Every structure is written in C-alpha cells, then in structure tokens.
C-alpha positions as a Markdown table, in Angstrom:
| # | Residue | x | y | z |
|---|---|---|---|---|
| 1 | Met | 20.7 | -35.2 | -0.1 |
| 2 | Ser | 19.5 | -35.4 | 3.5 |
| 3 | Val | 16.0 | -34.4 | 4.6 |
| 4 | Asp | 15.2 | -32.8 | 7.9 |
| 5 | Arg | 12.4 | -34.7 | 9.4 |
| 6 | Asp | 11.3 | -31.8 | 11.7 |
| 7 | Thr | 10.2 | -29.6 | 8.7 |
| 8 | Ala | 7.6 | -31.4 | 6.7 |
| 9 | Pro | 6.8 | -29.9 | 3.3 |
| 10 | Val | 3.6 | -28.0 | 3.0 |
| 11 | Pro | 0.8 | -29.8 | 1.2 |
| 12 | Ala | 0.1 | -28.4 | -2.3 |
| 13 | Asp | -3.5 | -27.7 | -1.5 |
| 14 | Arg | -2.7 | -25.6 | 1.6 |
| 15 | Ser | 0.4 | -23.7 | 0.4 |
| 16 | Leu | -1.5 | -20.4 | -0.4 |
| 17 | Ala | -4.4 | -20.9 | 2.1 |
| 18 | Gly | -3.1 | -18.3 | 4.6 |
| 19 | Ile | -1.7 | -15.6 | 2.3 |
| 20 | Ala | -4.7 | -13.4 | 2.7 |
| 21 | Asp | -4.0 | -13.3 | 6.5 |
| 22 | Asp | -0.3 | -12.5 | 6.1 |
| 23 | Asp | 0.0 | -8.7 | 6.3 |
| 24 | Gly | 3.4 | -8.6 | 4.6 |
| 25 | Ala | 2.3 | -10.7 | 1.7 |
| 26 | Arg | -0.8 | -8.6 | 1.2 |
| 27 | Trp | 1.3 | -5.5 | 1.2 |
| 28 | Ala | 3.8 | -6.9 | -1.3 |
| 29 | Leu | 0.9 | -7.9 | -3.6 |
| 30 | Ala | -0.6 | -4.5 | -3.3 |
| 31 | Ala | 2.8 | -2.8 | -4.2 |
| 32 | Ala | 3.1 | -5.2 | -7.2 |
| 33 | Ala | -0.4 | -4.2 | -8.3 |
| 34 | Leu | 0.6 | -0.6 | -8.2 |
| 35 | Val | 3.5 | -1.3 | -10.4 |
| 36 | Ala | 1.2 | -3.2 | -12.8 |
| 37 | Thr | -1.2 | -0.2 | -12.8 |
| 38 | Val | 1.6 | 2.2 | -13.7 |
| 39 | Leu | 2.7 | -0.2 | -16.5 |
| 40 | Ala | -0.9 | -0.4 | -17.8 |
| 41 | Cys | -1.1 | 3.4 | -17.8 |
| 42 | Ala | 2.1 | 3.6 | -19.8 |
| 43 | Val | 0.9 | 1.0 | -22.3 |
| 44 | Val | -2.3 | 3.0 | -23.0 |
| 45 | Arg | -0.2 | 6.3 | -23.0 |
| 46 | Leu | -2.1 | 8.2 | -20.3 |
| 47 | Glu | -1.0 | 11.7 | -19.6 |
| 48 | Pro | 0.7 | 12.2 | -16.2 |
| 49 | Pro | -2.3 | 13.9 | -14.5 |
| 50 | Ala | -4.5 | 11.0 | -15.6 |
| 51 | Thr | -2.0 | 8.5 | -14.4 |
| 52 | Leu | -1.8 | 10.2 | -11.0 |
| 53 | Val | -5.6 | 10.0 | -10.7 |
| 54 | Val | -5.7 | 6.3 | -11.7 |
| 55 | Leu | -2.8 | 5.4 | -9.4 |
| 56 | Ala | -4.4 | 7.3 | -6.5 |
| 57 | Leu | -7.7 | 5.3 | -6.9 |
| 58 | Ala | -5.8 | 2.1 | -7.3 |
| 59 | Ala | -3.7 | 2.8 | -4.1 |
| 60 | Ala | -6.8 | 3.7 | -2.2 |
| 61 | Met | -8.5 | 0.5 | -3.1 |
| 62 | Leu | -5.4 | -1.6 | -2.4 |
| 63 | Ala | -4.8 | 0.2 | 0.9 |
| 64 | Arg | -8.1 | -0.9 | 2.5 |
| 65 | Gly | -7.7 | -3.5 | 5.0 |
| 66 | His | -4.2 | -2.6 | 6.1 |
| 67 | Arg | -3.2 | -0.7 | 9.2 |
| 68 | Trp | -2.3 | 3.0 | 8.8 |
| 69 | Ile | 1.4 | 2.7 | 8.5 |
| 70 | Pro | 1.3 | 0.2 | 5.6 |
| 71 | Arg | -1.4 | 2.3 | 4.0 |
| 72 | Ala | 1.0 | 5.3 | 4.2 |
| 73 | Gly | 3.7 | 3.1 | 2.8 |
| 74 | Leu | 1.6 | 2.3 | -0.3 |
| 75 | Gly | 1.1 | 6.0 | -0.7 |
| 76 | Gly | 4.8 | 6.4 | -0.7 |
| 77 | Val | 5.2 | 3.7 | -3.3 |
| 78 | Ala | 2.6 | 5.3 | -5.5 |
| 79 | Trp | 4.4 | 8.6 | -5.2 |
| 80 | Ala | 7.8 | 7.1 | -6.1 |
| 81 | Leu | 6.1 | 5.4 | -9.2 |
| 82 | Val | 4.6 | 8.6 | -10.5 |
| 83 | Thr | 7.4 | 11.1 | -10.1 |
| 84 | Gly | 9.3 | 10.6 | -6.9 |
| 85 | Phe | 11.8 | 13.5 | -7.1 |
| 86 | Gly | 12.5 | 16.4 | -9.3 |
| 87 | Phe | 16.1 | 16.5 | -10.6 |
| 88 | His | 18.4 | 19.2 | -9.7 |
| 89 | Arg | 21.9 | 20.2 | -11.0 |
| 90 | Tyr | 24.6 | 17.4 | -11.1 |
| 91 | Gly | 22.0 | 14.6 | -10.7 |
| 92 | Gln | 21.1 | 15.4 | -7.1 |
| 93 | Leu | 17.7 | 14.2 | -6.1 |
| 94 | Val | 15.7 | 17.2 | -4.6 |
| 95 | Pro | 12.0 | 17.2 | -3.8 |
| 96 | Ala | 10.3 | 19.8 | -5.8 |
| 97 | Gly | 7.1 | 21.7 | -4.8 |
| 98 | Pro | 4.7 | 19.8 | -7.1 |
| 99 | Asp | 6.3 | 16.5 | -6.0 |
| 100 | Leu | 5.6 | 17.3 | -2.4 |
| 101 | Val | 2.0 | 18.2 | -3.1 |
| 102 | Arg | 1.6 | 14.9 | -4.9 |
| 103 | Leu | 3.3 | 13.1 | -2.1 |
| 104 | Leu | 0.9 | 14.6 | 0.5 |
| 105 | Ala | -2.1 | 13.9 | -1.7 |
| 106 | Leu | -1.2 | 10.2 | -2.2 |
| 107 | Leu | -0.4 | 9.8 | 1.5 |
| 108 | Ala | -3.8 | 11.4 | 2.4 |
| 109 | Val | -5.7 | 9.2 | -0.1 |
| 110 | Thr | -4.1 | 6.0 | 1.1 |
| 111 | Thr | -4.0 | 6.8 | 4.8 |
| 112 | Leu | -7.6 | 7.9 | 4.9 |
| 113 | Ala | -8.8 | 5.0 | 2.7 |
| 114 | Glu | -10.4 | 3.3 | 5.7 |
| 115 | Ala | -12.1 | 6.5 | 7.1 |
| 116 | Arg | -15.5 | 5.5 | 6.0 |
| 117 | Gly | -15.0 | 1.8 | 5.5 |
| 118 | Pro | -14.7 | -1.1 | 8.0 |
| 119 | Arg | -11.9 | -0.9 | 10.5 |
| 120 | Ala | -8.6 | -2.6 | 9.8 |
| 121 | Arg | -8.0 | -5.9 | 11.7 |
| 122 | Gly | -6.5 | -5.3 | 15.1 |
| 123 | Cys | -7.3 | -1.6 | 15.3 |
| 124 | Arg | -10.5 | -1.7 | 17.2 |
| 125 | Pro | -10.6 | 0.7 | 20.1 |
| 126 | Pro | -11.1 | -0.9 | 23.6 |
| 127 | Ala | -14.6 | -1.2 | 24.9 |
| 128 | Arg | -15.7 | 1.9 | 26.9 |
| 129 | Arg | -16.4 | 1.5 | 30.5 |
| 130 | Arg | -19.0 | 3.8 | 32.2 |
| 131 | Ala | -17.8 | 5.9 | 35.0 |
| 132 | Gly | -18.7 | 4.6 | 38.5 |
| 133 | Arg | -19.1 | 1.0 | 37.3 |
| 134 | Gly | -16.7 | -2.0 | 37.7 |
C-alpha cells in the first residue's frame, strides 16, 4: 500500500473542529435531527397534528443560523417527513390541498426563523453611505 505524502492525515484532536463552520455539514446534521424528531414522535405515538407542531418547532430551531435557501430546504424536508404527498389513483403522487397548506406553513416557519434573531453569517447588508459624502 502506497501513501501519498502530499495529503497528511488529519490529527484526531482536530478532525471535528471545523464542522460547526461547514454549512453543508450543519445542514445535514439538522436534516438528520428532523428524522430523529419524527422517529421520536412515532415512538411516543403522537397524533399527526401534534407531530406537525413538534416538527415545525424543531425545524425552526434547527434552521436558525443558516441562510434562507437552506432554511427553506429544511422546511421542505420537514414537509416530506410529515406527509409529503397525497396519493391519487394508480399510485400517482399528487399534492393535495392540506399538503400544500402544510408545505407553505413549514416553509414559512423555517424561512422566517431568523426574522427576530441574529442575522445569518454572510448575510449582513452593506454599510449605508450618506448622500453627498464620499
């Protein structure tokens, strides 16, 4: 077995040090936490409306700190985990009215999760310049 000398292995104490700064890893962990939330709701046998509320709260908390597109993505994941689609004849997947309402609600909850909290990294507006100066 040959070892490429250009790629040194990552020391064990630093392998997970930057995971909190990696947006993709944080999003994947948030999606996994949503799956765990749905499984926990199934274990305690929550009714579907209660599961929707618990999942919406979990998705809103997990969406904080992400930019708006990943936040909306988490809302879509939450929707797919709750109901996703209503079934139609012959197994065709067709969005039903209540499913679309749940989708819009979860998208709104996750996308607006930062509305009152601190801004996501990298989304700060540019500094204002006064008219007539510089």
